[in-house]
C-alpha positions as CSV (number, residue, x, y, z in Angstrom):
1,M,90.1,99.8,107.1
2,C,92.9,97.6,108.0
3,G,95.3,94.9,106.3
4,V,96.0,91.4,108.6
5,F,98.7,89.1,108.1
6,G,99.5,85.7,110.3
7,V,100.9,82.5,110.0
8,Y,99.9,79.6,112.1
9,S,102.8,76.9,112.1
10,S,103.9,73.7,113.6
11,N,107.4,75.0,113.7
12,S,108.8,78.8,114.5
13,V,107.4,81.6,112.7
14,N,110.1,83.1,110.1
15,L,109.9,86.7,111.8
16,V,111.9,88.7,109.4
17,R,109.7,87.3,106.0
18,A,106.3,87.6,108.7
19,R,107.0,91.3,109.0
20,K,108.1,92.2,105.4
21,A,104.6,90.2,104.2
22,L,102.8,92.5,106.8
23,S,104.6,95.7,105.6
24,L,103.2,94.7,102.2
25,L,99.8,95.9,103.4
26,N,100.9,99.1,104.4
27,H,98.5,100.8,101.9
28,R,95.4,99.0,103.7
29,G,96.8,100.5,107.4
30,P,99.4,103.2,107.3
31,D,98.6,104.7,110.5
32,Q,99.7,101.9,113.2
33,W,101.3,98.5,113.0
34,S,101.5,95.6,115.8
35,E,101.9,92.0,115.9
36,Y,101.3,89.3,118.2
37,V,104.1,86.5,118.5
38,G,103.5,83.2,120.1
39,D,104.7,79.3,120.0
40,G,104.0,78.6,116.2
41,V,101.9,81.6,115.8
42,Y,102.1,85.3,114.2
43,V,98.9,87.7,113.8
44,G,100.1,91.2,112.3
45,H,98.0,94.0,111.9
46,Q,98.1,97.3,109.7
47,R,95.9,99.7,111.1
48,L,93.8,102.6,109.3
49,S,93.0,104.6,112.1
50,I,88.8,105.8,111.7
51,R,87.4,105.4,115.5
52,D,89.7,106.0,118.3
53,L,93.0,107.1,116.7
54,S,94.7,106.3,119.8
55,E,97.2,103.8,120.9
56,R,94.1,102.2,122.7
57,G,93.0,101.0,119.3
58,R,96.1,99.4,117.9
59,Q,95.4,95.7,116.8
60,P,95.5,92.8,117.2
61,F,93.4,92.8,120.6
62,V,94.8,90.4,122.9
63,D,93.1,88.7,126.2
64,S,96.1,87.0,127.9
65,A,93.8,85.4,130.6
66,N,91.8,83.6,128.2
67,G,94.7,83.3,125.5
68,V,92.8,85.0,122.9
69,V,94.1,87.0,119.9
70,V,91.9,88.7,117.2
71,A,92.7,91.0,114.6
72,V,90.3,92.4,112.4
73,N,89.8,94.5,109.0
74,G,86.5,95.9,108.7
75,E,83.9,98.0,111.0
76,I,80.6,97.1,113.3
77,W,77.8,99.2,113.4
78,N,76.3,98.0,116.1
79,D,79.3,98.2,118.7
80,R,77.7,100.4,121.2
81,E,74.7,98.0,121.8
82,L,76.6,95.1,121.8
83,R,79.2,97.1,124.2
84,Q,76.2,97.6,126.8
85,E,75.6,94.0,126.5
86,L,79.1,92.8,127.8
87,G,79.9,95.6,129.9
88,E,81.4,98.9,129.6
89,E,84.5,98.1,132.0
90,R,85.7,95.3,129.9
91,F,86.7,97.5,127.0
92,H,90.2,99.4,126.9
93,S,89.3,101.2,124.0
94,D,86.3,103.1,121.8
95,S,87.4,101.3,118.7
96,D,84.5,99.3,117.2
97,C,86.4,96.5,116.6
98,E,87.1,95.7,120.2
99,V,83.7,94.1,120.6
100,F,85.0,91.1,118.3
101,L,87.4,90.2,120.9
102,H,84.9,90.0,124.2
103,G,82.0,89.1,122.2
104,Y,83.9,85.9,121.2
105,I,85.3,85.3,124.7
106,T,81.5,85.6,125.9
107,W,79.5,84.3,123.3
108,G,81.5,82.0,121.3
109,L,81.9,82.3,117.8
110,D,78.6,81.3,116.1
111,K,76.8,83.6,118.4
112,L,78.6,86.5,117.7
113,L,78.5,86.3,114.4
114,E,74.6,86.5,114.6
115,K,74.7,89.3,116.6
116,L,77.2,91.7,114.7
117,D,75.9,94.6,111.8
118,G,78.8,95.3,110.2
119,F,81.6,94.3,107.4
120,F,85.0,92.5,108.3
121,G,87.2,89.7,107.6
122,A,89.0,88.8,110.5
123,A,91.3,86.2,112.2
124,V,90.9,84.5,116.1
125,Y,93.6,82.9,117.4
126,D,92.2,80.6,120.3
127,Q,94.9,79.1,122.7
128,R,92.4,77.2,124.8
129,T,91.2,75.1,121.5
130,G,94.3,75.4,119.3
131,Q,92.1,76.7,116.4
132,L,92.5,79.5,114.3
133,H,89.3,80.7,112.6
134,L,89.5,82.9,109.4
135,I,85.7,85.0,109.2
136,K,84.2,86.6,106.4
137,D,81.1,88.8,107.0
138,R,77.4,88.3,105.3
139,W,78.5,90.2,102.2
140,G,82.1,90.1,101.7
141,K,83.5,93.2,101.4
142,K,86.7,92.5,103.3
143,P,89.3,90.2,101.1
144,L,90.9,87.2,103.3
145,Y,93.0,84.9,101.9
146,Y,94.4,81.7,103.2
147,A,96.9,79.0,102.0
148,K,98.3,75.5,103.2
149,S,101.9,75.1,102.6
150,G,103.9,72.4,104.5
151,D,103.7,72.4,108.1
152,S,102.1,76.2,108.0
153,V,99.2,78.1,107.3
154,I,99.2,81.5,105.9
155,F,96.7,83.9,105.8
156,A,96.4,87.4,104.7
157,S,94.2,90.8,103.6
158,E,95.9,90.4,100.2
159,A,97.2,87.2,98.7
160,K,100.7,88.9,97.4
161,S,101.3,89.1,101.4
162,I,101.2,85.2,101.3
163,L,103.4,84.8,98.3
164,E,106.0,86.9,100.0
165,Y,106.2,84.9,103.0
166,D,106.1,81.6,101.0
167,A,107.9,82.1,97.5
168,S,107.1,78.2,96.7
169,L,103.2,79.5,96.3
170,R,104.0,81.8,93.1
171,V,102.4,79.3,91.0
172,F,99.3,79.9,88.9
173,D,96.2,78.0,89.2
174,Y,94.9,76.9,86.2
175,E,91.7,76.0,87.1
176,G,91.4,79.1,89.4
177,I,92.0,81.0,86.2
178,K,89.4,79.4,84.1
179,H,86.7,80.2,86.9
180,W,88.1,83.9,87.5
181,I,87.6,84.7,83.4
182,A,84.1,83.2,83.4
183,Y,82.7,84.2,86.8
184,R,85.2,87.0,88.3
185,G,85.9,84.1,91.2
186,S,83.0,84.9,92.8
187,H,81.8,82.7,95.7
188,C,84.3,80.4,95.0
189,E,87.4,79.3,97.1
190,K,89.7,79.4,94.4
191,T,92.2,81.8,93.3
192,I,94.4,82.2,90.3
193,F,97.1,80.9,92.6
194,Y,97.8,77.5,93.3
195,N,96.8,76.5,96.9
196,V,95.9,80.1,97.7
197,N,92.1,79.9,98.6
198,K,89.8,83.1,99.8
199,V,87.5,82.9,102.7
200,V,83.7,83.1,101.1
201,Q,81.4,85.6,102.4
202,G,78.9,83.9,105.0
203,H,81.8,81.5,105.9
204,Y,84.2,80.7,107.9
205,V,87.5,78.4,108.0
206,T,88.9,76.9,110.8
207,I,92.4,75.6,111.5
208,D,93.1,73.1,114.1
209,E,96.7,72.5,115.8
210,F,96.8,69.8,113.4
211,H,96.5,72.1,110.8
212,N,93.4,70.3,109.4
213,I,90.9,72.9,107.8
214,E,87.3,73.3,108.0
215,S,84.7,75.7,106.2
216,T,81.6,76.6,108.0
217,Q,78.7,78.6,106.2
218,H,77.6,81.2,109.1
219,F,75.0,83.2,106.9
220,C,73.0,81.3,103.7
221,H,71.2,84.4,102.0
222,P,69.1,82.1,100.0
223,K,67.6,80.5,104.0
224,H,67.6,83.7,105.7
225,V,65.3,85.3,102.7
226,M,63.2,82.3,103.5
227,E,62.8,82.8,106.9
228,L,61.8,86.9,106.5
229,E,57.9,87.3,106.7
230,P,56.6,89.1,103.4
231,L,54.9,91.9,103.1
232,K,51.6,91.6,101.1
233,V,49.7,94.7,101.4
234,V,51.6,97.9,100.9
235,S,51.0,100.8,99.2
236,A,54.3,102.8,96.9
237,A,53.5,105.6,99.3
238,E,54.6,103.4,102.2
239,V,57.1,101.7,100.5
240,D,58.9,104.9,99.7
241,E,58.4,106.4,103.3
242,Q,60.4,103.5,104.9
243,V,62.7,102.9,102.3
244,S,63.8,106.7,103.2
245,Q,63.7,106.3,106.8
246,L,65.8,103.1,106.5
247,L,68.3,105.1,104.3
248,S,68.8,107.6,106.6
249,G,69.0,105.4,109.5
250,A,72.0,103.4,107.6
251,L,73.3,106.6,106.8
252,E,73.4,107.8,110.7
253,K,75.3,104.5,111.5
254,R,78.1,105.3,109.0
255,L,78.6,108.5,109.9
256,A,80.7,107.2,112.9
257,S,84.2,108.3,112.5
258,D,87.0,110.2,114.1
259,V,88.3,111.3,110.7
260,P,87.1,113.2,107.8
261,I,84.3,111.6,105.8
262,G,83.6,112.8,102.0
263,I,81.4,111.4,99.0
264,Q,82.5,109.3,96.2
265,L,79.7,111.3,94.0
266,S,79.5,109.6,90.1
267,G,76.1,111.6,89.4
268,G,74.2,108.9,89.2
269,V,71.1,108.2,91.3
270,D,72.2,106.4,94.1
271,S,75.1,108.4,95.1
272,S,73.2,111.5,94.5
273,L,70.7,110.1,97.0
274,I,73.3,109.7,99.4
275,A,74.5,113.5,98.9
276,A,70.9,114.6,99.6
277,K,70.5,112.2,102.4
278,L,73.6,113.4,104.1
279,R,73.1,117.2,103.3
280,E,69.7,116.2,105.8
281,E,71.6,115.0,108.5
282,T,74.5,117.8,108.8
283,S,74.9,121.3,107.9
284,S,78.5,121.1,108.1
285,N,81.1,121.1,105.3
286,I,80.9,118.1,103.1
287,S,83.3,117.1,100.5
288,S,82.6,115.1,97.5
289,F,84.9,113.8,94.5
290,S,84.2,112.9,90.7
291,V,86.2,111.7,88.0
292,I,85.8,113.5,84.7
293,F,87.2,112.7,81.1
294,N,89.9,115.2,79.7
295,D,89.6,113.5,75.8
296,A,86.5,114.7,74.0
297,Q,86.0,111.4,72.5
298,D,85.7,109.9,76.2
299,K,83.1,112.5,77.6
300,A,80.2,110.4,76.1
301,Y,80.8,108.1,79.5
302,S,81.1,111.1,81.8
303,E,78.4,112.3,84.1
304,E,80.0,115.2,85.0
305,S,76.9,117.5,84.3
306,Y,74.7,115.6,86.7
307,S,77.5,115.3,89.6
308,D,78.1,119.2,89.2
309,Y,74.0,119.9,89.9
310,V,74.2,117.8,92.9
311,A,76.9,119.5,94.1
312,D,75.8,123.0,93.5
313,K,72.5,121.9,94.8
314,Y,73.4,120.5,98.5
315,Q,76.2,123.2,98.5
316,L,79.1,120.6,98.6
317,N,82.7,121.3,98.3
318,H,83.2,119.4,95.2
319,H,86.5,118.3,93.6
320,K,87.0,116.7,90.1
321,L,89.8,114.5,89.1
322,A,90.4,114.7,85.1
323,I,91.5,110.9,83.8
324,D,92.4,109.7,80.4
325,K,93.9,106.9,78.8
326,S,97.3,107.4,79.6
327,S,96.4,108.1,83.4
328,I,94.3,104.9,83.3
329,S,97.3,102.9,81.5
330,E,100.2,104.2,83.7
331,A,98.1,102.9,86.9
332,L,97.7,99.5,85.2
333,R,100.5,97.7,86.7
334,H,100.1,99.1,89.9
335,V,96.2,98.4,90.3
336,V,96.8,94.7,88.9
337,Y,99.3,94.3,92.3
338,L,96.6,95.8,94.6
339,F,94.2,93.4,93.0
340,D,96.7,90.5,93.4
341,G,96.2,89.9,89.5
342,M,92.4,89.6,90.0
343,L,91.8,92.8,88.0
344,D,88.1,92.0,86.8
345,I,87.4,95.2,85.5
346,P,89.0,98.4,84.3
347,N,86.7,100.8,86.0
348,A,88.5,100.1,89.5
349,I,91.3,102.1,88.3
350,P,89.8,105.3,88.0
351,I,87.9,104.5,91.1
352,Y,91.8,104.1,92.8
353,L,92.9,107.1,90.9
354,L,89.7,109.3,92.7
355,C,90.3,107.7,96.0
356,K,94.2,108.5,96.0
357,Y,93.0,112.0,94.8
358,A,90.6,112.4,97.6
359,K,93.1,110.7,100.5
360,K,94.5,114.5,100.8
361,D,91.0,115.7,102.4
362,I,89.0,112.7,103.5
363,T,89.7,109.0,105.0
364,V,86.4,107.7,104.6
365,F,84.2,107.4,101.6
366,L,80.3,107.2,101.1
367,T,79.6,105.4,98.2
368,G,76.4,104.3,96.4
369,E,77.4,100.7,95.7
370,G,74.8,97.9,96.5
371,A,71.5,100.0,95.6
372,D,71.3,98.2,91.9
373,E,71.7,94.8,93.4
374,L,69.3,95.6,96.1
375,F,66.6,97.2,94.2
376,G,66.8,95.3,90.9
377,G,68.5,98.3,89.2
378,Y,69.6,96.5,85.9
379,G,68.3,95.6,82.7
380,K,69.5,92.1,82.7
381,F,66.7,91.3,85.8
382,N,63.9,92.2,82.9
383,K,66.0,90.5,80.3
384,A,66.6,87.1,82.3
385,V,63.3,86.8,83.1
386,K,62.3,86.9,79.5
387,Y,64.8,84.4,78.5
388,E,64.3,82.2,81.3
389,K,60.5,81.1,79.9
390,A,60.6,78.0,78.0
391,N,60.6,78.5,74.3
392,P,60.9,75.3,72.3
393,I,61.4,77.0,68.7
394,S,64.5,78.6,69.5
395,K,65.9,75.3,70.5
396,L,65.6,74.2,67.1
397,I,68.2,77.0,66.0
398,P,71.3,75.3,65.0
399,D,74.6,76.0,66.7
400,G,76.3,77.0,63.5
401,F,73.7,79.6,62.8
402,F,75.5,81.9,64.7
403,N,78.8,81.8,63.3
404,L,77.1,82.7,60.0
405,N,79.0,85.9,58.7
406,F,76.4,86.2,56.2
407,F,73.5,86.8,58.9
408,I,76.1,88.7,61.2
409,N,77.0,91.4,58.4
410,R,73.3,91.9,57.4
411,V,71.1,91.5,60.7
412,K,71.6,93.7,63.3
413,H,73.2,92.3,66.4
414,N,70.4,92.8,68.8
415,Y,68.4,90.6,67.2
416,I,70.8,87.7,66.6
417,Y,71.8,88.5,70.2
418,S,67.9,87.7,71.2
419,M,67.7,84.6,69.2
420,Y,71.2,83.2,70.7
421,L,69.9,83.8,74.5
422,S,66.6,82.3,73.7
423,K,68.1,79.3,72.3
424,Y,70.5,78.5,75.0
425,Y,68.7,79.8,78.3
426,S,65.0,79.5,77.7
427,G,63.6,77.0,80.3
428,E,67.1,76.5,81.7
429,T,67.1,78.0,85.1
430,E,69.8,76.7,86.9
431,K,72.3,77.5,83.8
432,L,70.6,81.0,83.5
433,L,71.7,82.0,86.9
434,D,75.0,80.4,86.2
435,H,75.6,82.6,83.5
436,V,74.0,85.6,84.2
437,N,76.8,87.6,85.4
438,S,79.5,86.2,83.1
439,F,82.0,88.9,81.2
440,V,83.2,85.6,79.2
441,S,80.5,82.8,78.4
442,P,81.6,79.7,79.9
443,F,81.0,77.9,76.7
444,T,83.6,79.9,75.5
445,I,85.7,79.2,78.5
446,E,85.0,75.4,77.9
447,K,85.8,75.5,74.3
448,Y,89.1,77.0,74.4
449,F,90.7,76.5,77.9
450,G,88.8,73.0,78.9
451,N,86.2,71.7,80.9
452,L,85.1,73.7,84.1
453,E,85.6,71.5,87.2
454,S,82.6,73.2,88.6
455,T,79.9,76.0,87.9
456,L,79.2,78.8,90.0
457,V,75.8,77.8,91.3
458,Q,77.2,74.4,92.5
459,H,78.9,76.8,95.4
460,L,75.4,78.2,96.0
461,D,72.2,76.6,97.9
462,M,70.1,75.8,95.2
463,D,68.0,73.8,96.7
464,T,66.3,76.7,98.7
465,L,66.8,79.2,95.9
466,S,64.9,77.1,93.5
467,R,61.7,77.1,95.8
468,L,61.5,80.9,95.4
469,P,60.2,83.3,92.4
470,F,62.5,83.6,89.8
471,M,63.4,86.9,90.0
472,N,64.2,86.5,93.8
473,Q,66.7,84.1,92.8
474,L,67.9,86.6,90.2
475,L,68.4,89.2,93.3
476,L,69.6,87.1,95.8
477,V,72.6,85.4,93.1
478,D,73.2,89.0,92.3
479,H,73.7,89.4,95.8
480,M,75.7,86.4,96.3
481,T,78.0,86.6,93.3
482,Y,77.7,90.2,91.2
483,L,78.0,92.0,94.2
484,N,80.6,90.2,95.9
485,F,82.6,91.1,92.6
486,L,81.8,94.6,93.2
487,L,82.4,94.7,96.7
488,E,86.0,93.6,96.4
489,R,86.8,96.1,93.2
490,Q,85.5,98.8,95.5
491,D,87.5,97.6,98.8
492,K,90.8,97.0,96.9
493,S,90.6,100.4,94.7
494,S,89.9,102.6,97.8
495,M,92.3,100.7,100.3
496,G,94.8,100.8,98.1
497,A,94.7,104.5,98.4
498,S,93.9,104.4,102.4
499,V,90.9,105.1,101.9
500,E,87.6,103.0,103.6
501,A,84.4,103.2,101.5
502,R,81.1,102.7,103.1
503,L,77.7,101.4,101.6
504,P,74.8,103.3,103.0
505,F,72.9,100.7,100.7
506,L,74.0,97.6,102.1
507,D,72.6,98.1,105.7
508,M,70.9,94.8,107.4
509,D,67.6,96.5,107.7
510,L,67.6,97.9,104.5
511,I,68.1,94.7,102.8
512,N,65.8,92.6,105.1
513,Y,63.1,95.4,104.1
514,A,63.6,95.0,100.2
515,F,63.6,91.1,100.3
516,Q,60.4,91.4,102.4
517,L,58.8,93.0,99.6
518,P,57.3,91.6,96.7
519,H,59.2,92.3,93.6
520,K,56.8,94.0,91.9
521,H,57.4,97.1,94.3
522,L,60.9,96.9,93.3
523,L,61.1,96.5,89.5
524,D,58.4,95.7,86.7
525,D,58.8,96.5,82.7
526,Q,58.0,100.0,83.1
527,M,61.2,100.7,86.1
528,N,63.7,99.5,87.6
529,K,64.9,100.0,91.1
530,K,61.5,102.0,91.9
531,P,61.6,103.3,95.5
532,L,64.9,104.8,94.9
533,K,63.8,106.6,91.7
534,R,60.7,107.6,93.3
535,L,62.6,109.2,96.0
536,A,65.2,110.5,93.9
537,E,62.5,112.4,91.8
538,K,61.6,114.2,95.2
539,Y,65.1,115.5,95.6
540,F,66.0,116.2,91.6
541,G,63.0,115.9,89.3
542,H,61.9,113.5,86.8
543,D,64.4,114.4,84.0
544,F,67.4,113.5,86.0
545,V,66.1,110.2,87.2
546,H,64.7,109.1,83.8
547,R,67.7,109.1,82.0
548,P,69.7,106.4,80.4
549,K,71.6,104.6,82.8
550,V,76.1,105.2,82.3
551,G,77.0,103.3,85.5
552,F,80.8,103.7,85.2
553,P,82.2,102.5,81.8
554,L,85.5,103.3,80.0
555,P,86.0,103.3,76.4
556,I,88.0,99.6,76.9
557,S,87.6,98.4,73.5
558,Q,89.5,101.5,71.8
559,W,92.3,101.4,74.5
560,L,93.1,98.3,74.3
561,D,94.6,98.4,71.1
562,D,95.8,101.7,71.4
563,P,99.8,101.9,72.3
564,E,99.3,105.2,74.3
565,G,96.5,102.7,76.2
566,F,97.0,99.1,77.1
567,G,98.9,98.1,74.2
568,E,102.1,97.5,75.3
569,S,100.3,95.4,78.0
570,V,98.3,93.3,75.5
571,A,101.3,92.5,73.8
572,K,102.2,90.2,76.8
573,I,99.7,88.1,75.8
574,Y,101.0,86.8,72.5
575,S,104.5,85.8,74.6
576,N,105.6,81.9,74.2
577,D,106.3,82.7,77.8
578,F,103.0,83.6,78.9
579,L,102.0,80.6,81.0
580,V,98.2,80.5,80.8
581,L,98.0,79.9,77.1
582,Q,100.1,77.1,77.2
583,K,97.9,75.1,78.9
584,A,94.9,76.4,76.6
585,D,94.2,76.0,73.4
586,K,96.2,79.2,72.0
587,K,95.7,78.8,68.2
588,G,92.0,78.4,68.6
589,L,91.5,81.0,71.2
590,M,93.8,83.5,69.1
591,D,91.8,82.9,65.5
592,Y,88.6,83.3,67.6
593,M,89.8,86.5,69.1
594,A,90.6,87.6,65.6
595,S,87.5,86.7,63.4
596,N,84.2,87.8,63.1
597,A,82.6,84.9,64.8
598,F,79.6,85.9,66.9
599,D,80.8,87.1,70.1
600,L,77.5,88.6,72.0
601,R,77.0,85.6,74.4
602,Q,76.9,87.5,77.6
603,V,73.5,87.5,79.3
604,S,74.0,91.0,80.9
605,Y,76.1,92.9,78.9
606,G,75.3,92.7,74.7
607,D,78.8,93.5,74.2
608,S,82.0,91.7,72.7
609,E,83.1,89.3,74.7
610,K,86.4,89.3,73.0
611,V,87.3,92.4,74.6
612,W,87.2,90.9,78.1
613,L,88.9,87.7,76.9
614,K,91.8,90.3,75.9
615,W,91.1,92.3,78.9
616,K,91.6,89.4,81.7
617,L,94.8,87.9,79.7
618,M,96.2,90.8,79.5
619,V,95.5,91.3,83.2
620,L,96.7,87.9,84.3
621,A,100.6,88.4,81.9
622,E,100.9,91.5,83.7
623,A,100.2,89.1,87.2
624,Q,102.7,86.7,85.8
625,E,105.7,89.3,85.6
626,I,104.0,91.4,89.2
627,F,104.4,88.3,91.2
628,G,107.0,86.3,89.7
629,I,105.1,83.5,88.6
630,T,107.0,80.2,87.7
631,D,104.8,77.8,86.8
632,I,100.7,76.8,86.3
633,R,99.2,73.6,87.5
């Protein structure tokens, strides 16, 4: 709900540059701005006012007696309970984020983080210890970046502000780029910019007065799940009732607001459930917003009829934004800018456009994000279980078989695809977990871009993960990686339009309950996310719920080569000035992208990785221009 920028330096801070860098975050917080300026310390804050719209809620919060400065981007759901513990007389505002200041002073950082229920990216400067703490919540929705440059550490909610303050950082990081193309940068400190790192979910980074940097994990997902007491004997009816109650409770927390709230209504099961449950909470006017497609050829990607049905059933004040390839392509560069050049997937663009469209009516969006990851809503979970089982026969297939055009042209892709996954992943649990959410296979990255210094799972607690059933491992890896990518997508898209997205399915009580259940209660071969679908049936009926999953796709393959789509941007890949391909095997990569070679390498998607290679390279080429990147290392 805000933007944070700051500098911690051995010398004086350049205030002109610092204020310019902070102003680049105006879209994240256009309502108020303020700053703390100390000896070698600058902490600035752009505020999107949601709770306590008065001047009292202005940040940074400063406790002069203790020398503590706090700037928070996010929301705390249990602030009322914590205020009672801390003593109401200490508080000067009704802002939920003020508990961060008094909680830190009273309990210290680690104890505070144990108590907080919310999502945030926060900075705490403690003059008593000479330490600066940069903190990310358990799930990692709110971005937070930092860079050490000379005698200073610069931090910000968006990397562009760091580059603005220190132009020497306008350099690509080749290893970070490889990791981003393969893994979307999830759960890895590296970014596409050299020496610019991100604070990872469930971690905080501490910078001391000598500018030594140490990262500490304050929440480990696998260990947390291991500590939960499993629920052994439960019926489907009991599960459904408990999920319904917990979802209602999660929604109630997220209705705390002094500004209008709306629903981002896709027409899918998850956002439709939010609409139904919200109507149970209130009889007042509720606004909902959906994206629809203008062009007839794109309507296959639309769920307009379903969102219309939900809006009509629950008497929502429904708004529809029509998009097409022209409106998407026109917004591309701006959304690449909002994403700091790390725009993983094109559907972030319509999310941004919808939020921009909705801003005239609302400031807070409720969305269904997180339900699929929590309840096993994707086909990849069933698929991965199938391919994780050892199949020694598949290992005998020669590597070159998959590039034989004779077979590819005559045998269904699905069959070849199944053989490929079986050969490379059967009995290879860690590799399967590492690759499960890749748009572009790490095999392809290593062939054309060079070896990856680290894999994705090397950043996870594999020792603990390996002690859990494989389905639990899949769900947890999804929470720590794929979900993190989705949360950042939602945050950057919505905050780019000064709208805060709230996610009821990512409630701590609901998450704990889902992980206490044996996974057979979540999904099996007949049905995914069983509790949510059974619950949705009660509201919408069988046919509404049990239809093919659409998600939020776009006709990306057609648009990439269309001059009226992304064609002009794609052309920048082939420029001799494009830094990324100066480091890669450019000829080999271009030959591969133009060939008929087998490219269905993803576990999750089963679509062409060449499309996603083209998309990612196009985004990087645009980022090079937008951010004035001059070198790559």
